[in-house]
Backbone as CSV, one residue per row, in Angstrom:
resi,resn,N_x,N_y,N_z,CA_x,CA_y,CA_z,C_x,C_y,C_z
1,MET,0.839,-1.180,0.000,0.000,0.000,0.000,0.886,1.246,0.000
2,ALA,0.615,2.150,-0.891,1.406,3.370,-1.024,1.092,4.339,0.111
3,ALA,2.114,5.092,0.502,1.925,6.098,1.551,0.992,7.185,1.042
4,ALA,0.184,7.718,1.947,-0.723,8.801,1.579,0.090,10.027,1.199
5,ARG,-0.407,10.755,0.241,0.268,11.961,-0.233,-0.651,13.143,-0.027
6,GLN,-0.058,14.301,0.186,-0.823,15.529,0.337,-0.232,16.565,-0.605
7,LYS,-1.078,17.151,-1.428,-0.610,18.180,-2.345,-0.338,19.463,-1.587
8,PHE,0.651,20.195,-2.069,0.947,21.510,-1.508,1.459,22.390,-2.640
9,SER,1.449,23.655,-2.391,1.921,24.601,-3.393,2.989,25.478,-2.765
10,SER,4.048,25.726,-3.515,5.115,26.573,-3.035,5.821,27.180,-4.231
11,GLN,6.816,27.980,-3.964,7.599,28.593,-5.025,9.072,28.447,-4.704
12,ALA,9.899,28.417,-5.744,11.348,28.323,-5.584,11.999,29.031,-6.763
13,PRO,13.230,29.452,-6.596,13.949,30.067,-7.712,14.057,29.078,-8.880
14,PRO,13.905,29.561,-10.102,13.945,28.673,-11.269,15.213,27.827,-11.360
15,GLU,16.363,28.395,-10.963,17.606,27.629,-11.084,17.616,26.416,-10.149
16,ILE,16.998,26.539,-8.987,16.920,25.398,-8.068,16.002,24.329,-8.637
17,LEU,14.854,24.751,-9.146,13.925,23.789,-9.743,14.559,23.108,-10.948
18,ASP,15.284,23.868,-11.757,15.953,23.284,-12.924,16.967,22.230,-12.499
19,GLU,17.733,22.530,-11.455,18.718,21.564,-10.973,18.045,20.307,-10.437
20,MET,16.953,20.483,-9.692,16.227,19.320,-9.164,15.656,18.478,-10.306
21,ARG,15.102,19.132,-11.309,14.556,18.397,-12.464,15.665,17.657,-13.213
22,GLU,16.825,18.285,-13.328,17.953,17.645,-14.009,18.419,16.416,-13.236
23,ILE,18.479,16.512,-11.918,18.848,15.345,-11.101,17.850,14.221,-11.320
24,ALA,16.573,14.539,-11.288,15.528,13.528,-11.499,15.674,12.895,-12.888
25,ARG,15.880,13.729,-13.901,16.022,13.214,-15.264,17.244,12.306,-15.376
26,ARG,18.374,12.775,-14.860,19.628,12.033,-14.939,19.536,10.686,-14.225
27,GLU,18.801,10.643,-13.114,18.675,9.406,-12.338,17.471,8.571,-12.742
28,GLY,16.702,9.066,-13.704,15.526,8.318,-14.161,14.451,8.211,-13.092
29,ARG,14.304,9.276,-12.297,13.335,9.275,-11.197,12.315,10.373,-11.417
30,GLN,11.216,10.289,-10.693,10.209,11.337,-10.746,10.682,12.541,-9.939
31,PHE,10.314,13.727,-10.407,10.673,14.964,-9.715,10.184,14.937,-8.270
32,GLN,8.947,14.503,-8.048,8.406,14.527,-6.687,9.187,13.607,-5.761
33,THR,9.739,12.528,-6.275,10.537,11.617,-5.455,11.849,12.279,-5.034
34,VAL,12.483,12.978,-5.975,13.726,13.684,-5.664,13.451,14.811,-4.664
35,LEU,12.357,15.526,-4.861,11.991,16.602,-3.943,11.718,16.054,-2.544
36,GLU,10.994,14.945,-2.463,10.714,14.336,-1.158,12.007,13.904,-0.466
37,GLU,12.932,13.335,-1.227,14.214,12.935,-0.649,14.977,14.145,-0.117
38,ALA,14.964,15.226,-0.872,15.645,16.453,-0.433,15.011,16.990,0.851
39,MET,13.696,16.960,0.932,13.021,17.436,2.141,13.351,16.554,3.335
40,ARG,13.397,15.235,3.117,13.752,14.316,4.209,15.169,14.572,4.711
41,HIS,16.103,14.775,3.775,17.484,15.080,4.166,17.543,16.378,4.959
42,TYR,16.797,17.367,4.535,16.782,18.654,5.229,16.264,18.479,6.657
43,ILE,15.177,17.756,6.804,14.586,17.527,8.128,15.554,16.748,9.018
44,GLU,16.153,15.690,8.483,17.116,14.903,9.263,18.292,15.762,9.703
45,ASP,18.782,16.607,8.797,19.906,17.480,9.114,19.537,18.454,10.231
46,LYS,18.366,19.046,10.144,17.933,20.016,11.153,17.676,19.357,12.498
47,ASN,17.197,18.121,12.491,16.864,17.431,13.730,18.029,16.661,14.345
48,SER,19.115,16.532,13.605,20.207,15.687,14.086,21.057,16.373,15.146
49,GLY,21.089,17.691,15.133,21.924,18.399,16.083,23.391,18.373,15.696
50,ASN,23.703,17.786,14.557,25.091,17.746,14.095,25.537,19.124,13.642
51,ILE,26.773,19.400,13.877,27.350,20.671,13.456,28.055,20.449,12.123
52,ARG,27.848,21.364,11.193,28.461,21.241,9.885,29.983,21.221,10.024
53,PRO,30.667,20.414,9.219,32.128,20.301,9.314,32.849,21.637,9.161
54,GLU,32.380,22.504,8.280,33.068,23.787,8.093,32.952,24.668,9.331
55,VAL,31.853,24.542,10.065,31.690,25.298,11.305,32.665,24.778,12.350
56,MET,32.777,23.472,12.460,33.721,22.884,13.417,35.157,23.249,13.063
57,HIS,35.471,23.317,11.783,36.819,23.708,11.357,37.148,25.116,11.847
58,HIS,36.220,26.050,11.656,36.446,27.423,12.095,36.538,27.515,13.623
59,PHE,35.701,26.740,14.310,35.751,26.718,15.763,37.113,26.216,16.243
60,GLN,37.565,25.106,15.662,38.847,24.537,16.078,39.993,25.490,15.765
61,ALA,39.934,26.167,14.628,40.972,27.140,14.284,41.000,28.270,15.309
62,SER,39.839,28.692,15.760,39.750,29.750,16.771,40.340,29.277,18.100
63,VAL,40.012,28.066,18.481,40.549,27.505,19.731,42.069,27.421,19.646
64,ASP,42.568,26.923,18.525,44.024,26.813,18.365,44.687,28.183,18.404
65,ARG,44.095,29.143,17.745,44.659,30.494,17.656,44.662,31.193,19.012
66,ASN,43.659,30.906,19.843,43.497,31.619,21.114,43.784,30.751,22.335
67,GLU,44.498,29.663,22.150,44.747,28.726,23.246,45.405,29.412,24.454
68,ARG,46.406,30.233,24.196,47.105,30.924,25.287,46.146,31.837,26.049
69,LEU,45.308,32.572,25.333,44.337,33.454,25.967,43.382,32.641,26.845
70,TYR,42.901,31.528,26.348,41.974,30.709,27.132,42.651,30.181,28.394
71,ASP,43.918,29.811,28.289,44.661,29.347,29.473,44.780,30.460,30.512
72,LEU,45.086,31.667,30.058,45.200,32.808,30.974,43.856,33.141,31.625
73,LEU,42.797,33.083,30.846,41.472,33.382,31.389,41.009,32.317,32.402
74,ALA,41.464,31.099,32.213,41.065,30.015,33.105,41.735,30.107,34.476
75,GLN,42.814,30.888,34.555,43.550,30.975,35.827,42.872,31.892,36.776
């Protein structure tokens, strides 16, 4: 039995829609399936609490750069 579907209406920049359609075409999939997968990934990412790698890189660089200051402040 197929999962229930609910129609919705939204808008997006044409270049994003074009890229999504191209991915669907290239993979031989329906546009709505690719869109649903993208939405699921977005939700999982937002709910995971994971920090993006580039953010952690900048944080670690800051810690390394200011290590002496943090040691002095801790005293």
